[in-house]
Backbone as a printed PyTorch tensor [residue, N CA C, xyz], in Angstrom:
tensor([[[ 83.7380,  99.4110,  97.3550],
         [ 83.5690,  99.5740,  95.9250],
         [ 84.5490,  98.6450,  95.2020]],

        [[ 84.0650,  97.8610,  94.3060],
         [ 84.9020,  96.9300,  93.5670],
         [ 85.1400,  97.4630,  92.1620]],

        [[ 86.3890,  97.4420,  91.7790],
         [ 86.6800,  97.7760,  90.3890],
         [ 86.7460,  96.4800,  89.6040]],

        [[ 86.5360,  96.5710,  88.3160],
         [ 86.5800,  95.3580,  87.5050],
         [ 87.9690,  94.7370,  87.5280]],

        [[ 89.0210,  95.5720,  87.6660],
         [ 90.3800,  95.0400,  87.7180],
         [ 90.5960,  94.2260,  88.9880]],

        [[ 90.1460,  94.7280,  90.1280],
         [ 90.3600,  93.9830,  91.3760],
         [ 89.5900,  92.6690,  91.3650]],

        [[ 88.4090,  92.6630,  90.7680],
         [ 87.6340,  91.4220,  90.6710],
         [ 88.3510,  90.4470,  89.7440]],

        [[ 88.8860,  90.9400,  88.6380],
         [ 89.6000,  90.0720,  87.6950],
         [ 90.8530,  89.4810,  88.3400]],

        [[ 91.6410,  90.3260,  89.0190],
         [ 92.8610,  89.8510,  89.6750],
         [ 92.5150,  88.8250,  90.7450]],

        [[ 91.4980,  89.1070,  91.5300],
         [ 91.0860,  88.1710,  92.5730],
         [ 90.6580,  86.8450,  91.9710]],

        [[ 89.8940,  86.9070,  90.8990],
         [ 89.4300,  85.6830,  90.2550],
         [ 90.6080,  84.8730,  89.7090]],

        [[ 91.5530,  85.5400,  89.0600],
         [ 92.7130,  84.8470,  88.5070],
         [ 93.5930,  84.2560,  89.6030]],

        [[ 93.6280,  84.9040,  90.7590],
         [ 94.4400,  84.4240,  91.8720],
         [ 93.7030,  83.3950,  92.7240]],

        [[ 92.4320,  83.1920,  92.4470],
         [ 91.6470,  82.2340,  93.2250],
         [ 91.2420,  82.7660,  94.5770]],

        [[ 91.1160,  84.0860,  94.6850],
         [ 90.7360,  84.7300,  95.9360],
         [ 89.5730,  85.6830,  95.7050]],

        [[ 89.0870,  86.2470,  96.7980],
         [ 88.0700,  87.2920,  96.7070],
         [ 88.7680,  88.6470,  96.6740]],

        [[ 88.0850,  89.6870,  96.1810],
         [ 88.6900,  91.0220,  96.2130],
         [ 89.0990,  91.4490,  97.6310]],

        [[ 88.3260,  91.0410,  98.6400],
         [ 88.6600,  91.3860, 100.0280],
         [ 89.9810,  90.7510, 100.4440]],

        [[ 90.2160,  89.5010, 100.0760],
         [ 91.4700,  88.8230, 100.4080],
         [ 92.6330,  89.5350,  99.7260]],

        [[ 92.4610,  89.9150,  98.4700],
         [ 93.5160,  90.6320,  97.7550],
         [ 93.8450,  91.9340,  98.4800]],

        [[ 92.8100,  92.6780,  98.8600],
         [ 93.0480,  93.9580,  99.5500],
         [ 93.7420,  93.7770, 100.8860]],

        [[ 93.3030,  92.8120, 101.6940],
         [ 93.8600,  92.6850, 103.0390],
         [ 95.2260,  92.0110, 103.0680]],

        [[ 95.4970,  91.1070, 102.1310],
         [ 96.7520,  90.3560, 102.1810],
         [ 97.8360,  90.8550, 101.2470]],

        [[ 97.4590,  91.4910, 100.1440],
         [ 98.4570,  91.8000,  99.1360],
         [ 98.6330,  93.2820,  98.8300]],

        [[ 97.7230,  94.1270,  99.2230],
         [ 97.8180,  95.5400,  98.8730],
         [ 98.2040,  96.4060, 100.0660]],

        [[ 99.1090,  95.9150, 100.8820],
         [ 99.5670,  96.6660, 102.0440],
         [100.6370,  97.6590, 101.6090]],

        [[100.5890,  98.8360, 102.1700],
         [101.5930,  99.8420, 101.8490],
         [102.8940,  99.5130, 102.5500]],

        [[103.9750,  99.7030, 101.8380],
         [105.3060,  99.4650, 102.3860],
         [106.0550, 100.7860, 102.4140]],

        [[106.9970, 100.9010, 103.3380],
         [107.8270, 102.0980, 103.3780],
         [108.8030, 102.0480, 102.2030]],

        [[109.2710, 103.2040, 101.7360],
         [110.2590, 103.2010, 100.6550],
         [111.5090, 102.3920, 101.0150]],

        [[111.9220, 102.4380, 102.2720],
         [113.1050, 101.6810, 102.6920],
         [112.8550, 100.1770, 102.5960]],

        [[111.6800,  99.7240, 103.0290],
         [111.3530,  98.3030, 102.9560],
         [111.2540,  97.8530, 101.4950]],

        [[110.6950,  98.6950, 100.6450],
         [110.6000,  98.3630,  99.2160],
         [111.9850,  98.2720,  98.5940]],

        [[112.8630,  99.2060,  98.9100],
         [114.2250,  99.1790,  98.3630],
         [114.9650,  97.9290,  98.8190]],

        [[114.7810,  97.5510, 100.0820],
         [115.4220,  96.3390, 100.6020],
         [114.9060,  95.1020,  99.8630]],

        [[113.5930,  95.0450,  99.6360],
         [112.9930,  93.9000,  98.9400],
         [113.5270,  93.7790,  97.5110]],

        [[113.5380,  94.8820,  96.7830],
         [113.9440,  94.8310,  95.3810],
         [115.4550,  94.7180,  95.2030]],

        [[116.2150,  94.8490,  96.2800],
         [117.6710,  94.6740,  96.2020],
         [118.0620,  93.2000,  96.3110]],

        [[117.1110,  92.3300,  96.6440],
         [117.3930,  90.9010,  96.7660],
         [117.6820,  90.3460,  95.3770]],

        [[118.7910,  89.6190,  95.2690],
         [119.1220,  88.9800,  94.0060],
         [119.8230,  87.6620,  94.2900]],

        [[119.7900,  86.7510,  93.3430],
         [120.4510,  85.4630,  93.5670],
         [121.9660,  85.6250,  93.6580]],

        [[122.5610,  84.7870,  94.4710],
         [124.0160,  84.7980,  94.5700],
         [124.5920,  84.1020,  93.3480]],

        [[125.7110,  84.6050,  92.8740],
         [126.3610,  83.9700,  91.7300],
         [127.4450,  83.0360,  92.2270]],

        [[127.7030,  81.9920,  91.4630],
         [128.7710,  81.0570,  91.8070],
         [130.1100,  81.6680,  91.4230]],

        [[131.1080,  81.4620,  92.2580],
         [132.4520,  81.9820,  91.9940],
         [132.9840,  81.3970,  90.6850]],

        [[133.5760,  82.2440,  89.8840],
         [134.1900,  81.7890,  88.6510],
         [133.2340,  81.6390,  87.4870]],

        [[132.0030,  82.0330,  87.6590],
         [131.0480,  81.9090,  86.5330],
         [130.4720,  83.2450,  86.1870]]])
């Protein structure tokens, strides 16, 4: 079943709804998500 949102996102990304589902909508564990969102750029010393 395709929703209009998934078709729109797929079209904007240049993919099919199936590609979006299989490559980008994978469930992550809360720990993996927390690790991902904790990534930040390093700051230069003294700035």
